[in-house]
Every structure is written in C-alpha cells, then in structure tokens.
PDB file of N, CA, C and O in Angstrom:
ATOM      1  N   MET A   1      -0.684   1.412   0.366  1.00  0.00           N
ATOM      2  CA  MET A   1      -0.513   3.124   0.507  1.00  0.00           C
ATOM      3  C   MET A   1       0.503   3.343   1.528  1.00  0.00           C
ATOM      4  O   MET A   1       1.433   2.544   1.642  1.00  0.00           O
ATOM      5  N   LEU A   2       0.382   4.492   2.372  1.00  0.00           N
ATOM      6  CA  LEU A   2       1.815   4.595   2.910  1.00  0.00           C
ATOM      7  C   LEU A   2       1.291   5.484   4.882  1.00  0.00           C
ATOM      8  O   LEU A   2       0.568   6.398   5.280  1.00  0.00           O
ATOM      9  N   TYR A   3       2.054   4.644   5.375  1.00  0.00           N
ATOM     10  CA  TYR A   3       0.989   5.339   6.562  1.00  0.00           C
ATOM     11  C   TYR A   3       3.063   6.166   7.119  1.00  0.00           C
ATOM     12  O   TYR A   3       4.242   6.181   6.766  1.00  0.00           O
ATOM     13  N   SER A   4       1.888   6.772   8.385  1.00  0.00           N
ATOM     14  CA  SER A   4       3.202   6.989   9.300  1.00  0.00           C
ATOM     15  C   SER A   4       2.559   6.954  10.899  1.00  0.00           C
ATOM     16  O   SER A   4       3.292   7.617  11.633  1.00  0.00           O
ATOM     17  N   LEU A   5       2.095   6.718  11.191  1.00  0.00           N
ATOM     18  CA  LEU A   5       1.911   5.699  12.559  1.00  0.00           C
ATOM     19  C   LEU A   5       2.519   6.319  13.228  1.00  0.00           C
ATOM     20  O   LEU A   5       2.044   5.861  14.267  1.00  0.00           O
ATOM     21  N   HIS A   6       3.788   7.600  13.835  1.00  0.00           N
ATOM     22  CA  HIS A   6       3.900   7.763  14.731  1.00  0.00           C
ATOM     23  C   HIS A   6       3.762   9.665  14.099  1.00  0.00           C
ATOM     24  O   HIS A   6       4.306  10.695  14.497  1.00  0.00           O
ATOM     25  N   GLY A   7       2.843   9.404  13.064  1.00  0.00           N
ATOM     26  CA  GLY A   7       2.363  11.349  12.709  1.00  0.00           C
ATOM     27  C   GLY A   7       4.134  11.750  12.452  1.00  0.00           C
ATOM     28  O   GLY A   7       4.150  12.307  11.354  1.00  0.00           O
ATOM     29  N   ASN A   8       5.163  11.710  12.841  1.00  0.00           N
ATOM     30  CA  ASN A   8       6.203  12.411  12.219  1.00  0.00           C
ATOM     31  C   ASN A   8       6.669  12.481  10.601  1.00  0.00           C
ATOM     32  O   ASN A   8       7.772  12.720  10.111  1.00  0.00           O
ATOM     33  N   GLY A   9       5.202  12.133   9.891  1.00  0.00           N
ATOM     34  CA  GLY A   9       5.493  12.177   8.389  1.00  0.00           C
ATOM     35  C   GLY A   9       7.228  10.975   7.797  1.00  0.00           C
ATOM     36  O   GLY A   9       7.932  11.052   6.791  1.00  0.00           O
ATOM     37  N   GLN A  10       7.251  10.595   8.284  1.00  0.00           N
ATOM     38  CA  GLN A  10       8.410   8.999   8.065  1.00  0.00           C
ATOM     39  C   GLN A  10       7.463   8.052   7.774  1.00  0.00           C
ATOM     40  O   GLN A  10       6.598   7.742   8.593  1.00  0.00           O
ATOM     41  N   ILE A  11       7.563   7.473   6.476  1.00  0.00           N
ATOM     42  CA  ILE A  11       7.145   6.427   6.199  1.00  0.00           C
ATOM     43  C   ILE A  11       7.380   5.047   7.378  1.00  0.00           C
ATOM     44  O   ILE A  11       8.534   4.616   7.363  1.00  0.00           O
ATOM     45  N   ASP A  12       6.372   4.303   8.416  1.00  0.00           N
ATOM     46  CA  ASP A  12       6.529   3.246   8.692  1.00  0.00           C
ATOM     47  C   ASP A  12       5.772   2.111   9.050  1.00  0.00           C
ATOM     48  O   ASP A  12       5.849   1.261   9.937  1.00  0.00           O
ATOM     49  N   TYR A  13       4.829   2.401   7.862  1.00  0.00           N
ATOM     50  CA  TYR A  13       3.987   1.036   7.657  1.00  0.00           C
ATOM     51  C   TYR A  13       3.134   1.580   6.213  1.00  0.00           C
ATOM     52  O   TYR A  13       2.643   2.663   5.896  1.00  0.00           O
ATOM     53  N   VAL A  14       3.257  -0.018   5.403  1.00  0.00           N
ATOM     54  CA  VAL A  14       3.035   0.251   4.314  1.00  0.00           C
ATOM     55  C   VAL A  14       1.817  -0.801   4.292  1.00  0.00           C
ATOM     56  O   VAL A  14       1.709  -1.877   4.880  1.00  0.00           O
ATOM     57  N   THR A  15       1.007  -0.189   3.491  1.00  0.00           N
ATOM     58  CA  THR A  15       0.380  -1.714   2.652  1.00  0.00           C
ATOM     59  C   THR A  15      -0.226  -2.112   1.189  1.00  0.00           C
ATOM     60  O   THR A  15      -0.905  -1.289   0.576  1.00  0.00           O
ATOM     61  N   ALA A  16      -0.072  -2.841   0.889  1.00  0.00           N
ATOM     62  CA  ALA A  16      -0.770  -2.515  -0.967  1.00  0.00           C
ATOM     63  C   ALA A  16      -2.281  -4.027  -1.036  1.00  0.00           C
ATOM     64  O   ALA A  16      -2.579  -4.908  -0.229  1.00  0.00           O
ATOM     65  N   ARG A  17      -2.759  -3.702  -2.190  1.00  0.00           N
ATOM     66  CA  ARG A  17      -3.907  -3.973  -2.062  1.00  0.00           C
ATOM     67  C   ARG A  17      -4.281  -4.416  -3.569  1.00  0.00           C
ATOM     68  O   ARG A  17      -4.177  -3.504  -4.390  1.00  0.00           O
ATOM     69  N   LEU A  18      -4.763  -5.862  -4.141  1.00  0.00           N
ATOM     70  CA  LEU A  18      -5.177  -6.141  -5.672  1.00  0.00           C
ATOM     71  C   LEU A  18      -5.543  -5.010  -6.496  1.00  0.00           C
ATOM     72  O   LEU A  18      -6.746  -4.879  -6.267  1.00  0.00           O
ATOM     73  N   VAL A  19      -5.267  -4.292  -7.161  1.00  0.00           N
ATOM     74  CA  VAL A  19      -6.138  -3.689  -7.783  1.00  0.00           C
ATOM     75  C   VAL A  19      -7.287  -4.488  -8.731  1.00  0.00           C
ATOM     76  O   VAL A  19      -6.982  -5.610  -9.135  1.00  0.00           O
ATOM     77  N   GLN A  20      -8.252  -4.076  -8.994  1.00  0.00           N
ATOM     78  CA  GLN A  20      -9.648  -5.231  -9.655  1.00  0.00           C
ATOM     79  C   GLN A  20      -9.693  -4.381 -10.545  1.00  0.00           C
ATOM     80  O   GLN A  20      -9.540  -4.927 -11.638  1.00  0.00           O
ATOM     81  N   ASP A  21      -9.828  -3.310 -10.622  1.00  0.00           N
ATOM     82  CA  ASP A  21     -10.452  -1.841 -11.687  1.00  0.00           C
ATOM     83  C   ASP A  21     -10.044  -0.588 -12.011  1.00  0.00           C
ATOM     84  O   ASP A  21      -9.917   0.036 -10.957  1.00  0.00           O
ATOM     85  N   TYR A  22      -9.767   0.109 -12.975  1.00  0.00           N
ATOM     86  CA  TYR A  22      -9.626   0.997 -12.780  1.00  0.00           C
ATOM     87  C   TYR A  22      -9.769   1.992 -14.191  1.00  0.00           C
ATOM     88  O   TYR A  22      -9.687   1.839 -15.409  1.00  0.00           O
ATOM     89  N   SER A  23     -10.023   3.054 -13.263  1.00  0.00           N
ATOM     90  CA  SER A  23     -11.018   3.883 -14.857  1.00  0.00           C
ATOM     91  C   SER A  23     -10.634   4.907 -14.052  1.00  0.00           C
ATOM     92  O   SER A  23     -10.081   4.830 -12.955  1.00  0.00           O
ATOM     93  N   ARG A  24     -11.198   6.574 -15.110  1.00  0.00           N
ATOM     94  CA  ARG A  24     -11.377   7.641 -14.669  1.00  0.00           C
ATOM     95  C   ARG A  24     -12.446   8.188 -14.758  1.00  0.00           C
ATOM     96  O   ARG A  24     -13.319   7.932 -15.586  1.00  0.00           O
ATOM     97  N   SER A  25     -12.497   9.587 -13.289  1.00  0.00           N
ATOM     98  CA  SER A  25     -14.260  10.468 -13.337  1.00  0.00           C
ATOM     99  C   SER A  25     -13.888  10.998 -14.779  1.00  0.00           C
ATOM    100  O   SER A  25     -13.000  10.855 -15.620  1.00  0.00           O
ATOM    101  N   SER A  26     -15.084  11.698 -14.589  1.00  0.00           N
ATOM    102  CA  SER A  26     -15.903  12.065 -16.171  1.00  0.00           C
ATOM    103  C   SER A  26     -15.173  13.848 -15.723  1.00  0.00           C
ATOM    104  O   SER A  26     -15.241  14.809 -16.490  1.00  0.00           O
ATOM    105  N   TYR A  27     -14.419  13.884 -14.096  1.00  0.00           N
ATOM    106  CA  TYR A  27     -12.847  15.325 -14.092  1.00  0.00           C
ATOM    107  C   TYR A  27     -11.518  14.643 -14.995  1.00  0.00           C
ATOM    108  O   TYR A  27     -10.817  15.581 -15.373  1.00  0.00           O
ATOM    109  N   GLY A  28     -11.041  13.518 -15.384  1.00  0.00           N
ATOM    110  CA  GLY A  28     -10.216  12.905 -15.408  1.00  0.00           C
ATOM    111  C   GLY A  28      -9.450  12.213 -14.255  1.00  0.00           C
ATOM    112  O   GLY A  28      -8.398  11.594 -14.416  1.00  0.00           O
ATOM    113  N   ASN A  29      -9.888  12.329 -13.447  1.00  0.00           N
ATOM    114  CA  ASN A  29      -8.884  11.811 -12.192  1.00  0.00           C
ATOM    115  C   ASN A  29      -8.772   9.987 -12.010  1.00  0.00           C
ATOM    116  O   ASN A  29      -9.355   9.438 -12.945  1.00  0.00           O
ATOM    117  N   PRO A  30      -8.366   9.340 -11.355  1.00  0.00           N
ATOM    118  CA  PRO A  30      -8.009   8.041 -11.300  1.00  0.00           C
ATOM    119  C   PRO A  30      -9.144   7.481 -10.375  1.00  0.00           C
ATOM    120  O   PRO A  30      -9.458   8.279  -9.492  1.00  0.00           O
ATOM    121  N   ILE A  31      -9.604   6.693 -10.370  1.00  0.00           N
ATOM    122  CA  ILE A  31     -10.454   5.487  -9.741  1.00  0.00           C
ATOM    123  C   ILE A  31     -10.348   4.260  -9.535  1.00  0.00           C
ATOM    124  O   ILE A  31     -10.910   3.590 -10.402  1.00  0.00           O
ATOM    125  N   TYR A  32      -9.657   3.454  -8.416  1.00  0.00           N
ATOM    126  CA  TYR A  32      -9.091   1.763  -8.291  1.00  0.00           C
ATOM    127  C   TYR A  32     -10.465   1.389  -7.956  1.00  0.00           C
ATOM    128  O   TYR A  32     -11.537   1.926  -7.678  1.00  0.00           O
ATOM    129  N   GLN A  33     -10.143   0.656  -8.051  1.00  0.00           N
ATOM    130  CA  GLN A  33     -11.441  -0.665  -6.689  1.00  0.00           C
ATOM    131  C   GLN A  33     -10.659  -1.624  -6.791  1.00  0.00           C
ATOM    132  O   GLN A  33     -10.680  -2.387  -7.757  1.00  0.00           O
ATOM    133  N   THR A  34      -9.557  -1.766  -5.449  1.00  0.00           N
ATOM    134  CA  THR A  34      -9.034  -2.867  -4.287  1.00  0.00           C
ATOM    135  C   THR A  34     -10.238  -4.154  -3.787  1.00  0.00           C
ATOM    136  O   THR A  34     -11.456  -4.268  -3.929  1.00  0.00           O
ATOM    137  N   GLU A  35      -9.186  -4.976  -3.163  1.00  0.00           N
ATOM    138  CA  GLU A  35      -9.434  -5.902  -2.950  1.00  0.00           C
ATOM    139  C   GLU A  35      -9.495  -4.976  -1.278  1.00  0.00           C
ATOM    140  O   GLU A  35      -8.680  -4.092  -1.011  1.00  0.00           O
ATOM    141  N   SER A  36     -10.403  -5.328  -0.499  1.00  0.00           N
ATOM    142  CA  SER A  36     -11.120  -5.235   0.434  1.00  0.00           C
ATOM    143  C   SER A  36     -10.344  -4.864   1.803  1.00  0.00           C
ATOM    144  O   SER A  36     -10.766  -4.238   2.775  1.00  0.00           O
ATOM    145  N   GLN A  37      -8.824  -5.564   1.526  1.00  0.00           N
ATOM    146  CA  GLN A  37      -7.913  -5.671   3.176  1.00  0.00           C
ATOM    147  C   GLN A  37      -6.813  -6.360   1.413  1.00  0.00           C
ATOM    148  O   GLN A  37      -7.053  -6.903   0.335  1.00  0.00           O
ATOM    149  N   PRO A  38      -5.621  -5.829   2.205  1.00  0.00           N
ATOM    150  CA  PRO A  38      -4.391  -5.913   1.858  1.00  0.00           C
ATOM    151  C   PRO A  38      -3.360  -6.923   1.758  1.00  0.00           C
ATOM    152  O   PRO A  38      -2.832  -7.549   2.678  1.00  0.00           O
ATOM    153  N   LEU A  39      -3.066  -7.024   0.039  1.00  0.00           N
ATOM    154  CA  LEU A  39      -2.002  -8.551   0.268  1.00  0.00           C
ATOM    155  C   LEU A  39      -1.091  -8.454   0.648  1.00  0.00           C
ATOM    156  O   LEU A  39      -0.620  -9.546   0.965  1.00  0.00           O
ATOM    157  N   PHE A  40      -0.324  -7.457   0.870  1.00  0.00           N
ATOM    158  CA  PHE A  40       1.325  -7.073   1.272  1.00  0.00           C
ATOM    159  C   PHE A  40       1.216  -6.061   2.866  1.00  0.00           C
ATOM    160  O   PHE A  40       0.247  -5.320   3.033  1.00  0.00           O
ATOM    161  N   TYR A  41       1.848  -6.125   3.470  1.00  0.00           N
ATOM    162  CA  TYR A  41       2.366  -5.434   4.362  1.00  0.00           C
ATOM    163  C   TYR A  41       4.026  -4.754   5.186  1.00  0.00           C
ATOM    164  O   TYR A  41       4.738  -5.150   6.108  1.00  0.00           O
ATOM    165  N   TRP A  42       4.051  -3.856   4.465  1.00  0.00           N
ATOM    166  CA  TRP A  42       5.473  -3.970   5.963  1.00  0.00           C
ATOM    167  C   TRP A  42       5.938  -2.789   6.874  1.00  0.00           C
ATOM    168  O   TRP A  42       6.128  -1.576   6.779  1.00  0.00           O
ATOM    169  N   TRP A  43       6.014  -3.711   7.741  1.00  0.00           N
ATOM    170  CA  TRP A  43       6.204  -2.808   8.889  1.00  0.00           C
ATOM    171  C   TRP A  43       8.024  -3.310   9.981  1.00  0.00           C
ATOM    172  O   TRP A  43       8.678  -4.279  10.368  1.00  0.00           O
ATOM    173  N   ASN A  44       8.006  -2.036   9.981  1.00  0.00           N
ATOM    174  CA  ASN A  44       9.253  -3.031  10.949  1.00  0.00           C
ATOM    175  C   ASN A  44      10.357  -3.986  10.430  1.00  0.00           C
ATOM    176  O   ASN A  44      10.808  -5.048  10.858  1.00  0.00           O
ATOM    177  N   HIS A  45      10.602  -3.280   9.442  1.00  0.00           N
ATOM    178  CA  HIS A  45      11.635  -4.093   8.255  1.00  0.00           C
ATOM    179  C   HIS A  45      11.786  -5.571   7.761  1.00  0.00           C
ATOM    180  O   HIS A  45      12.685  -6.390   7.570  1.00  0.00           O
ATOM    181  N   THR A  46       9.688  -5.421   7.601  1.00  0.00           N
ATOM    182  CA  THR A  46       9.589  -6.619   7.404  1.00  0.00           C
ATOM    183  C   THR A  46       7.972  -6.706   6.666  1.00  0.00           C
ATOM    184  O   THR A  46       6.842  -6.267   6.880  1.00  0.00           O
ATOM    185  N   MET A  47       8.824  -7.735   5.482  1.00  0.00           N
ATOM    186  CA  MET A  47       7.822  -6.974   4.480  1.00  0.00           C
ATOM    187  C   MET A  47       6.671  -8.952   5.276  1.00  0.00           C
ATOM    188  O   MET A  47       7.179 -10.001   5.672  1.00  0.00           O
ATOM    189  N   TRP A  48       5.338  -8.617   5.178  1.00  0.00           N
ATOM    190  CA  TRP A  48       4.341 -10.146   5.353  1.00  0.00           C
ATOM    191  C   TRP A  48       3.200  -9.876   4.031  1.00  0.00           C
ATOM    192  O   TRP A  48       2.863  -8.860   3.424  1.00  0.00           O
ATOM    193  N   ASN A  49       2.812 -11.311   3.934  1.00  0.00           N
ATOM    194  CA  ASN A  49       2.160 -11.781   3.380  1.00  0.00           C
ATOM    195  C   ASN A  49       1.049 -12.246   3.933  1.00  0.00           C
ATOM    196  O   ASN A  49       1.181 -13.109   4.801  1.00  0.00           O
ATOM    197  N   ASP A  50      -0.442 -11.742   3.527  1.00  0.00           N
ATOM    198  CA  ASP A  50      -1.768 -11.955   3.773  1.00  0.00           C
ATOM    199  C   ASP A  50      -2.738 -12.894   2.195  1.00  0.00           C
ATOM    200  O   ASP A  50      -3.938 -12.742   1.966  1.00  0.00           O
ATOM    201  N   PRO A  51      -2.015 -13.569   1.566  1.00  0.00           N
ATOM    202  CA  PRO A  51      -2.790 -14.532   0.480  1.00  0.00           C
ATOM    203  C   PRO A  51      -4.022 -14.348   0.752  1.00  0.00           C
ATOM    204  O   PRO A  51      -4.602 -13.835  -0.205  1.00  0.00           O
ATOM    205  N   GLU A  52      -4.868 -14.592   1.884  1.00  0.00           N
ATOM    206  CA  GLU A  52      -6.314 -14.867   1.860  1.00  0.00           C
ATOM    207  C   GLU A  52      -7.174 -13.288   2.251  1.00  0.00           C
ATOM    208  O   GLU A  52      -8.347 -13.450   2.587  1.00  0.00           O
ATOM    209  N   GLN A  53      -6.680 -11.861   2.224  1.00  0.00           N
ATOM    210  CA  GLN A  53      -6.425 -11.072   2.473  1.00  0.00           C
ATOM    211  C   GLN A  53      -7.387 -10.628   3.273  1.00  0.00           C
ATOM    212  O   GLN A  53      -7.969  -9.560   3.082  1.00  0.00           O
ATOM    213  N   ASP A  54      -7.818 -12.051   4.998  1.00  0.00           N
ATOM    214  CA  ASP A  54      -8.573 -11.010   5.453  1.00  0.00           C
ATOM    215  C   ASP A  54      -8.401 -10.014   6.475  1.00  0.00           C
ATOM    216  O   ASP A  54      -9.194  -9.934   7.412  1.00  0.00           O
ATOM    217  N   GLY A  55      -7.399  -9.242   6.348  1.00  0.00           N
ATOM    218  CA  GLY A  55      -6.215  -8.474   7.494  1.00  0.00           C
ATOM    219  C   GLY A  55      -5.557  -9.660   8.354  1.00  0.00           C
ATOM    220  O   GLY A  55      -5.567 -10.882   8.201  1.00  0.00           O
ATOM    221  N   VAL A  56      -4.944  -8.765   9.381  1.00  0.00           N
ATOM    222  CA  VAL A  56      -4.499  -8.655  10.014  1.00  0.00           C
ATOM    223  C   VAL A  56      -5.300  -9.756  11.533  1.00  0.00           C
ATOM    224  O   VAL A  56      -6.334  -9.304  12.024  1.00  0.00           O
ATOM    225  N   ASN A  57      -4.790 -10.942  12.047  1.00  0.00           N
ATOM    226  CA  ASN A  57      -5.553 -11.552  12.015  1.00  0.00           C
ATOM    227  C   ASN A  57      -4.568 -12.614  13.335  1.00  0.00           C
ATOM    228  O   ASN A  57      -4.742 -13.260  14.368  1.00  0.00           O
ATOM    229  N   GLY A  58      -3.475 -12.176  12.345  1.00  0.00           N
ATOM    230  CA  GLY A  58      -1.926 -14.034  13.058  1.00  0.00           C
ATOM    231  C   GLY A  58      -1.763 -14.251  11.790  1.00  0.00           C
ATOM    232  O   GLY A  58      -0.680 -13.719  11.550  1.00  0.00           O
ATOM    233  N   ASN A  59      -2.318 -14.877  10.449  1.00  0.00           N
ATOM    234  CA  ASN A  59      -2.066 -16.139   9.787  1.00  0.00           C
ATOM    235  C   ASN A  59      -1.318 -15.718   8.527  1.00  0.00           C
ATOM    236  O   ASN A  59      -1.075 -16.445   7.564  1.00  0.00           O
ATOM    237  N   GLU A  60      -0.838 -13.842   8.745  1.00  0.00           N
ATOM    238  CA  GLU A  60       0.316 -13.797   7.928  1.00  0.00           C
ATOM    239  C   GLU A  60       0.780 -13.981   8.106  1.00  0.00           C
ATOM    240  O   GLU A  60       1.069 -14.256   9.270  1.00  0.00           O
ATOM    241  N   ARG A  61       1.911 -14.115   6.476  1.00  0.00           N
ATOM    242  CA  ARG A  61       3.439 -15.223   6.412  1.00  0.00           C
ATOM    243  C   ARG A  61       4.781 -13.858   6.541  1.00  0.00           C
ATOM    244  O   ARG A  61       4.660 -12.674   6.229  1.00  0.00           O
ATOM    245  N   VAL A  62       5.494 -14.275   6.872  1.00  0.00           N
ATOM    246  CA  VAL A  62       7.074 -13.882   6.608  1.00  0.00           C
ATOM    247  C   VAL A  62       7.421 -13.822   5.100  1.00  0.00           C
ATOM    248  O   VAL A  62       7.422 -14.926   4.556  1.00  0.00           O
ATOM    249  N   TYR A  63       7.782 -12.521   4.137  1.00  0.00           N
ATOM    250  CA  TYR A  63       7.368 -12.382   3.080  1.00  0.00           C
ATOM    251  C   TYR A  63       8.454 -12.251   3.191  1.00  0.00           C
ATOM    252  O   TYR A  63       8.914 -13.388   3.087  1.00  0.00           O
ATOM    253  N   GLN A  64       9.356 -11.470   3.369  1.00  0.00           N
ATOM    254  CA  GLN A  64      10.818 -10.964   3.240  1.00  0.00           C
ATOM    255  C   GLN A  64      11.383 -10.628   4.563  1.00  0.00           C
ATOM    256  O   GLN A  64      10.750  -9.663   4.992  1.00  0.00           O
ATOM    257  N   GLU A  65      12.475 -11.073   5.562  1.00  0.00           N
ATOM    258  CA  GLU A  65      12.302  -9.926   6.090  1.00  0.00           C
ATOM    259  C   GLU A  65      13.872  -9.161   6.044  1.00  0.00           C
ATOM    260  O   GLU A  65      14.496  -9.494   5.036  1.00  0.00           O
ATOM    261  N   ASN A  66      14.362  -8.525   6.644  1.00  0.00           N
ATOM    262  CA  ASN A  66      15.653  -7.621   7.051  1.00  0.00           C
ATOM    263  C   ASN A  66      15.243  -6.594   5.710  1.00  0.00           C
ATOM    264  O   ASN A  66      16.071  -6.836   4.833  1.00  0.00           O
ATOM    265  N   THR A  67      14.543  -5.837   5.370  1.00  0.00           N
ATOM    266  CA  THR A  67      13.904  -5.013   4.407  1.00  0.00           C
ATOM    267  C   THR A  67      13.618  -3.640   4.301  1.00  0.00           C
ATOM    268  O   THR A  67      13.066  -3.177   5.299  1.00  0.00           O
ATOM    269  N   GLU A  68      13.779  -3.055   3.614  1.00  0.00           N
ATOM    270  CA  GLU A  68      13.636  -1.376   3.553  1.00  0.00           C
ATOM    271  C   GLU A  68      12.811  -0.742   2.956  1.00  0.00           C
ATOM    272  O   GLU A  68      13.451  -0.320   1.992  1.00  0.00           O
ATOM    273  N   PHE A  69      12.032  -0.460   2.885  1.00  0.00           N
ATOM    274  CA  PHE A  69      10.636   0.316   1.706  1.00  0.00           C
ATOM    275  C   PHE A  69      11.896   0.916   0.895  1.00  0.00           C
ATOM    276  O   PHE A  69      12.929   1.340   1.413  1.00  0.00           O
ATOM    277  N   ASP A  70      11.626   0.869  -0.348  1.00  0.00           N
ATOM    278  CA  ASP A  70      12.416   2.138  -1.040  1.00  0.00           C
ATOM    279  C   ASP A  70      11.359   2.851  -1.871  1.00  0.00           C
ATOM    280  O   ASP A  70      10.745   2.787  -2.936  1.00  0.00           O
ATOM    281  N   LEU A  71      11.521   3.635  -0.659  1.00  0.00           N
ATOM    282  CA  LEU A  71      10.314   4.633  -1.271  1.00  0.00           C
ATOM    283  C   LEU A  71      10.827   6.132  -2.718  1.00  0.00           C
ATOM    284  O   LEU A  71      10.277   7.175  -3.070  1.00  0.00           O
ATOM    285  N   SER A  72      11.977   5.486  -3.085  1.00  0.00           N
ATOM    286  CA  SER A  72      12.776   6.257  -4.327  1.00  0.00           C
ATOM    287  C   SER A  72      11.676   5.387  -5.883  1.00  0.00           C
ATOM    288  O   SER A  72      11.288   5.796  -6.977  1.00  0.00           O
ATOM    289  N   ARG A  73      11.562   4.128  -5.151  1.00  0.00           N
ATOM    290  CA  ARG A  73      10.047   2.710  -6.531  1.00  0.00           C
ATOM    291  C   ARG A  73       9.051   3.410  -6.440  1.00  0.00           C
ATOM    292  O   ARG A  73       8.555   3.569  -7.555  1.00  0.00           O
ATOM    293  N   TYR A  74       8.060   4.324  -5.009  1.00  0.00           N
ATOM    294  CA  TYR A  74       6.768   4.032  -4.827  1.00  0.00           C
ATOM    295  C   TYR A  74       6.554   5.601  -6.057  1.00  0.00           C
ATOM    296  O   TYR A  74       7.339   6.452  -5.637  1.00  0.00           O
ATOM    297  N   LYS A  75       5.943   6.043  -7.070  1.00  0.00           N
ATOM    298  CA  LYS A  75       5.394   6.438  -7.486  1.00  0.00           C
ATOM    299  C   LYS A  75       3.686   7.280  -7.830  1.00  0.00           C
ATOM    300  O   LYS A  75       2.665   7.080  -8.488  1.00  0.00           O
ATOM    301  N   PRO A  76       4.400   8.506  -6.670  1.00  0.00           N
ATOM    302  CA  PRO A  76       3.087   9.218  -6.335  1.00  0.00           C
ATOM    303  C   PRO A  76       1.756   9.653  -7.133  1.00  0.00           C
ATOM    304  O   PRO A  76       1.939  10.572  -7.932  1.00  0.00           O
ATOM    305  N   CYS A  77       0.231   9.060  -7.034  1.00  0.00           N
ATOM    306  CA  CYS A  77      -0.747   9.126  -8.517  1.00  0.00           C
ATOM    307  C   CYS A  77      -0.318  11.236  -8.165  1.00  0.00           C
ATOM    308  O   CYS A  77      -0.572  11.885  -7.150  1.00  0.00           O
ATOM    309  N   LEU A  78       0.262  11.633  -9.275  1.00  0.00           N
ATOM    310  CA  LEU A  78       0.145  13.313  -9.802  1.00  0.00           C
ATOM    311  C   LEU A  78      -1.711  13.008 -10.888  1.00  0.00           C
ATOM    312  O   LEU A  78      -2.090  12.203 -11.739  1.00  0.00           O
ATOM    313  N   PHE A  79      -2.449  14.435 -10.008  1.00  0.00           N
ATOM    314  CA  PHE A  79      -2.893  14.577 -11.835  1.00  0.00           C
ATOM    315  C   PHE A  79      -3.099  16.489 -11.652  1.00  0.00           C
ATOM    316  O   PHE A  79      -3.388  17.207 -10.694  1.00  0.00           O
ATOM    317  N   ASN A  80      -2.750  16.779 -13.226  1.00  0.00           N
ATOM    318  CA  ASN A  80      -2.283  18.002 -13.036  1.00  0.00           C
ATOM    319  C   ASN A  80      -1.632  18.218 -12.715  1.00  0.00           C
ATOM    320  O   ASN A  80      -1.583  19.400 -13.056  1.00  0.00           O
ATOM    321  N   GLY A  81      -0.007  17.863 -11.634  1.00  0.00           N
ATOM    322  CA  GLY A  81       0.913  18.165 -11.346  1.00  0.00           C
ATOM    323  C   GLY A  81       0.939  18.378  -9.771  1.00  0.00           C
ATOM    324  O   GLY A  81       1.898  18.765  -9.103  1.00  0.00           O
ATOM    325  N   GLN A  82      -0.983  17.864  -9.110  1.00  0.00           N
ATOM    326  CA  GLN A  82      -1.108  17.716  -7.911  1.00  0.00           C
ATOM    327  C   GLN A  82      -1.486  16.288  -7.647  1.00  0.00           C
ATOM    328  O   GLN A  82      -1.962  15.400  -8.354  1.00  0.00           O
ATOM    329  N   PRO A  83      -1.152  16.359  -6.514  1.00  0.00           N
ATOM    330  CA  PRO A  83      -1.520  15.223  -5.194  1.00  0.00           C
ATOM    331  C   PRO A  83      -2.877  13.943  -5.655  1.00  0.00           C
ATOM    332  O   PRO A  83      -3.655  14.585  -6.361  1.00  0.00           O
ATOM    333  N   CYS A  84      -3.303  12.774  -5.553  1.00  0.00           N
ATOM    334  CA  CYS A  84      -4.230  12.652  -5.940  1.00  0.00           C
ATOM    335  C   CYS A  84      -5.619  12.715  -4.960  1.00  0.00           C
ATOM    336  O   CYS A  84      -6.734  12.563  -5.459  1.00  0.00           O
TER     337      CYS A  84
END
C-alpha cells in the first residue's frame, strides 16, 4: 500500500503485506486475502521489517537504511485499464 501522509500526492510511507490467497470476483476483479499486519514498512528513507507482523509497536527491525522506494518498480493493479 502506498500512502501520502502529507496529503500532497507524494508517496512517503509504504507497507507490504504477505498475500495468503488470490482470486477473481465474478466480475473479474482481483481479490487478495492478506495478513492483517504488514511485514515491511518504508518510511523516512528506511525499510523496516516486522517478522512477527504485530503492527508498529517498537519491535520492528531496520532492514535497510538510506534507501528510496522505487516507484518505477511498483506496478499498480489495473483492470480494463482502470485502477482496481
């Protein structure tokens, strides 16, 4: 998930969750069943890992510092040319 915490359209917070299951609705739209809490967080040029997936509570570990989130590698979900 991509977030603009300042509401200016610039991505400054990203979360990544594990996908448990994937299917399509009767209309063909993708449906993802994910873990309730993210496995990774990116914020303020740092990637954090939360192996316990218990939410932000202080036990997260630094995964990589001084890193930028590469939006060019993010492929948004499209269905019939429209965002999902």
